[in-house]
C-alpha positions in Angstrom: 57.1 32.6 -146.1 55.4 32.3 -149.1 53.5 29.0 -150.6 52.4 28.7 -153.7 49.5 27.0 -153.9 46.6 27.1 -156.5 43.4 25.2 -157.3 41.6 24.8 -161.0 39.8 28.2 -160.5 43.3 29.9 -160.4 44.3 29.0 -164.0 43.9 31.2 -167.0 42.5 28.6 -169.6 43.0 30.7 -173.1 40.5 30.9 -175.1 41.5 28.6 -178.1 41.3 25.2 -175.5 37.8 23.7 -176.6 35.3 23.6 -173.7 36.1 19.6 -174.5 39.7 20.0 -173.3 39.2 22.6 -170.4 39.4 20.0 -168.0 42.2 18.5 -169.4 44.1 21.6 -169.4 43.6 22.7 -166.0 45.1 18.7 -165.1 47.6 19.1 -167.1 48.9 22.9 -165.8 48.1 21.8 -162.2 50.2 18.4 -162.5 53.2 20.6 -164.5 53.5 23.3 -161.7 52.4 20.9 -159.0 49.6 22.9 -158.0 51.9 25.8 -157.0 51.2 28.1 -160.6 55.3 27.7 -161.0 57.3 25.5 -163.0 60.2 23.7 -162.2 61.5 21.9 -165.9 64.3 19.9 -166.1 65.9 20.3 -169.7 67.0 17.6 -170.7 66.9 18.7 -174.6 70.8 19.2 -175.0 71.8 15.4 -176.7 70.6 17.0 -180.1 71.1 20.8 -179.0 74.6 20.6 -177.2 75.9 17.1 -178.8 78.1 15.4 -176.3 80.0 18.3 -174.8 77.4 18.5 -172.4 77.5 14.9 -171.1 80.8 13.8 -171.2 84.5 15.4 -170.1 86.1 16.5 -166.9 84.0 17.9 -164.0 81.0 15.5 -165.7 79.9 12.6 -163.6 80.2 9.7 -165.4 77.0 8.6 -165.8 75.9 11.3 -167.7 76.8 10.4 -170.9 74.3 7.4 -170.4 70.9 8.8 -171.6 69.1 6.7 -168.6 70.7 9.2 -166.2 68.2 12.0 -167.1 65.6 9.6 -166.9 66.7 8.6 -163.7 67.1 12.3 -162.0 63.5 13.3 -163.2 61.9 10.2 -161.9 63.9 10.6 -158.2 64.3 14.3 -158.5 61.0 16.5 -157.4 60.7 18.2 -161.0 57.5 19.6 -162.6 58.5 18.2 -165.7 61.3 16.6 -167.6 61.5 18.0 -171.0 63.4 16.1 -174.2 62.7 14.8 -178.1 60.0 12.7 -178.6 62.4 10.0 -179.7 64.4 9.7 -176.4 61.0 9.9 -174.6 59.8 6.8 -176.8 62.8 4.8 -175.8 62.5 4.9 -172.0 59.0 5.9 -171.3 57.7 2.4 -171.0 60.5 2.3 -167.9 59.8 5.8 -166.7 55.8 6.2 -167.2 55.3 7.8 -163.3 57.6 11.2 -164.8 56.0 13.9 -166.1 57.1 15.1 -169.6 57.0 18.0 -172.1 58.3 16.7 -175.6 60.2 19.4 -177.2 59.4 19.6 -180.8 62.2 20.9 -182.9 65.7 20.7 -182.6 69.1 21.2 -184.2 72.9 20.6 -182.8 75.4 23.5 -182.4 77.6 22.9 -184.6 76.8 25.3 -187.7 78.0 28.5 -185.9 75.7 31.7 -186.0 78.6 33.7 -187.8 78.2 31.0 -190.6 74.8 31.1 -191.0 71.6 32.6 -188.4 70.2 30.0 -186.4 66.9 27.9 -188.1 65.6 24.9 -185.8 63.3 23.0 -187.8 59.8 21.0 -186.5 61.1 17.4 -185.7 57.4 16.3 -184.5 53.7 17.2 -184.6 51.6 17.5 -181.4 49.4 14.9 -183.3 52.4 12.4 -183.0 53.1 13.2 -180.0 48.8 12.6 -179.4 49.2 9.2 -180.7 51.9 8.0 -178.2 50.2 9.7 -174.6 47.2 7.7 -175.9 48.9 4.7 -177.1 51.3 4.1 -174.2 49.5 5.8 -171.6 52.8 8.0 -171.0 52.4 11.3 -168.5 52.7 13.9 -171.6 51.3 17.5 -169.9 52.6 20.2 -172.4 55.2 20.4 -175.5 58.0 22.8 -176.4 59.5 24.7 -179.6 63.0 27.0 -179.7 62.6 30.1 -181.5 65.7 32.0 -182.6 64.1 35.7 -182.6 66.3 38.2 -184.6 66.9 35.2 -187.1 67.0 35.6 -190.4 64.4 32.5 -190.0 62.3 33.9 -187.7 59.3 34.2 -189.8 59.1 30.4 -190.3 59.9 29.9 -186.8 56.9 32.1 -185.8 54.5 30.3 -188.2 55.5 27.5 -186.5 55.2 28.2 -183.1 51.9 29.5 -183.8 50.4 26.6 -185.0 51.8 24.2 -182.6 50.4 26.3 -179.6 47.0 26.3 -181.6 47.5 22.6 -181.8 48.2 22.0 -178.3 45.8 24.1 -176.9 43.0 22.0 -179.3 44.2 18.5 -177.2 44.3 19.9 -173.7 48.0 20.3 -173.5 50.6 23.2 -171.8 53.1 25.1 -174.0 56.7 26.3 -173.2 58.3 28.3 -175.8 62.2 28.5 -175.3 62.9 32.1 -177.0 66.6 33.0 -178.0 67.3 36.4 -179.5 70.0 35.5 -181.7 71.6 36.0 -185.0 73.8 38.3 -187.0 71.0 41.3 -186.4 71.2 40.8 -182.6 74.2 42.7 -181.1 73.9 42.1 -177.7 71.3 38.7 -177.1 70.9 39.4 -173.1 69.8 42.8 -173.3 67.0 44.2 -171.1 64.9 45.3 -173.9 65.6 42.5 -176.1 64.5 40.1 -173.4 61.4 41.8 -172.4 60.7 42.0 -176.5 60.8 38.2 -176.1 58.5 37.0 -173.3 56.0 39.6 -175.4 56.4 37.6 -178.2 55.7 34.7 -176.2 52.5 36.3 -174.7 51.4 37.3 -178.8 51.9 33.8 -179.7 49.7 32.4 -176.8 52.2 30.8 -175.2 51.3 29.2 -171.4 54.8 29.9 -170.4 57.9 31.1 -171.6 61.8 30.5 -171.2 64.2 33.1 -171.9 67.9 33.9 -170.6 68.9 35.9 -167.4 70.9 39.0 -167.6 73.4 39.2 -164.5 74.3 42.6 -164.2 77.5 43.8 -162.4 76.9 46.4 -159.8 72.9 46.7 -160.4 69.7 45.1 -159.3 69.5 42.5 -161.9 66.3 41.1 -160.8 64.4 44.3 -160.8 66.1 44.9 -164.0 64.1 41.8 -165.1 60.6 42.8 -164.3 60.7 44.6 -167.5 60.1 41.3 -169.0 57.7 39.8 -166.0 55.2 42.4 -167.0 56.0 42.5 -171.2 55.0 38.7 -170.8 51.4 39.8 -169.2 49.4 36.4 -168.1 51.9 34.1 -169.8 54.4 33.1 -167.2 58.4 33.7 -167.5 60.6 30.8 -166.4 64.2 31.6 -166.6 67.2 29.5 -168.4 69.7 27.9 -165.9 72.5 28.3 -167.8 75.5 26.3 -167.2 77.4 24.8 -163.6 77.3 26.7 -160.9 77.9 26.9 -157.1 75.1 25.9 -155.5 74.1 28.6 -153.3 74.7 31.4 -156.0 72.4 29.6 -158.3 70.3 28.9 -155.1 70.3 32.7 -154.6 69.9 34.0 -158.6 66.3 31.7 -158.4 65.2 33.2 -155.4 65.4 36.5 -156.2 64.1 35.9 -160.1 60.9 34.3 -158.4 60.3 36.2 -155.0 61.6 40.4 -156.7 61.2 39.5 -160.7 58.1 37.8 -160.3 59.0 34.9 -162.7 57.2 31.8 -162.4 59.8 29.2 -162.2 63.1 27.7 -163.6 64.5 25.4 -166.5 67.7 23.6 -165.6 69.6 21.2 -167.4 73.5 20.9 -167.1 73.6 22.2 -163.5 71.3 19.1 -162.6 72.4 16.4 -165.5 76.8 17.1 -164.5 76.2 15.6 -161.2 76.1 12.2 -159.9 72.7 10.5 -159.4 72.0 11.5 -155.4 73.6 15.0 -155.5 71.5 15.9 -158.6 68.1 14.4 -156.6 68.9 16.8 -153.7 69.4 19.5 -156.0 66.1 19.0 -157.5 64.9 18.9 -153.7 66.4 22.2 -153.1 65.0 24.1 -156.3 61.4 22.6 -155.8 61.4 24.0 -152.2 62.2 27.6 -153.9 60.4 27.5 -156.9 57.0 24.9 -155.7 57.3 25.3 -151.9 58.8 29.0 -151.4 60.9 28.3 -149.0 64.1 30.6 -148.3 67.6 29.7 -149.7 69.0 29.3 -146.3 65.8 26.3 -146.0 66.9 25.3 -149.6 70.2 24.7 -148.9 69.3 22.5 -145.4 67.6 20.5 -148.1 70.4 20.0 -150.5 73.3 19.3 -147.5 71.0 16.4 -146.0 
């Protein structure tokens, strides 16, 4: 059974990280990955992205309508980092100072359909603002993130924003995670293996430390092997897979295990599959995910942890 373990010497420090910030970058990377090299990102940015449809309704835990539910999970679950917008973290950060944070720097709602207009998500906070909050409030902010809609007619504006964000983040010793979703009228199949591999290559070209993309499930084909193309395309940029909507636990963990152990992915980003559950169940699932992503355990071992 493999175990993931890295030290400071194993961290790939980009050349745009100043010498004065090298130690800070390495510290943040090790904390973010729990010294495993792999990232378990708990996504809590959907309050803007999906409005309230992800947080209230049939099959969703009643607690999920309260934003603090996200912070309770992040505190009690074994997550690598909790990702959300700066405003939400500013409201709850003082109460949850032990939680490791990643600040999502852009946002948009899902009210405007792609058929009406190609997606564009404007930057709403700067790296400098993040650093001011980090230093003043002593919050454990380890990195920043951004969603890029590749293929949108507005992609050049978003690419320029991402490039500046990554440079400024590295300048301050922060780790970067870039969500890349091929989307827009020009994109016929946003989960096509070639398109996803192209997206991870763009993430690498922009200097992202991690790139988050969708994982395509192929009927009758070995999806994990097909996804290897996207991993190779990213080079030293590490690829993590989007978790998607709520699904059966064992199936979810099997996919996660294959993504890491067959495809070569370096982690996952899970949101709805966690926060739509009541607190204790969500915490148990966090521990099961962490067992696979961080500790290299099998699906069977992870299921035992979940069922405890």
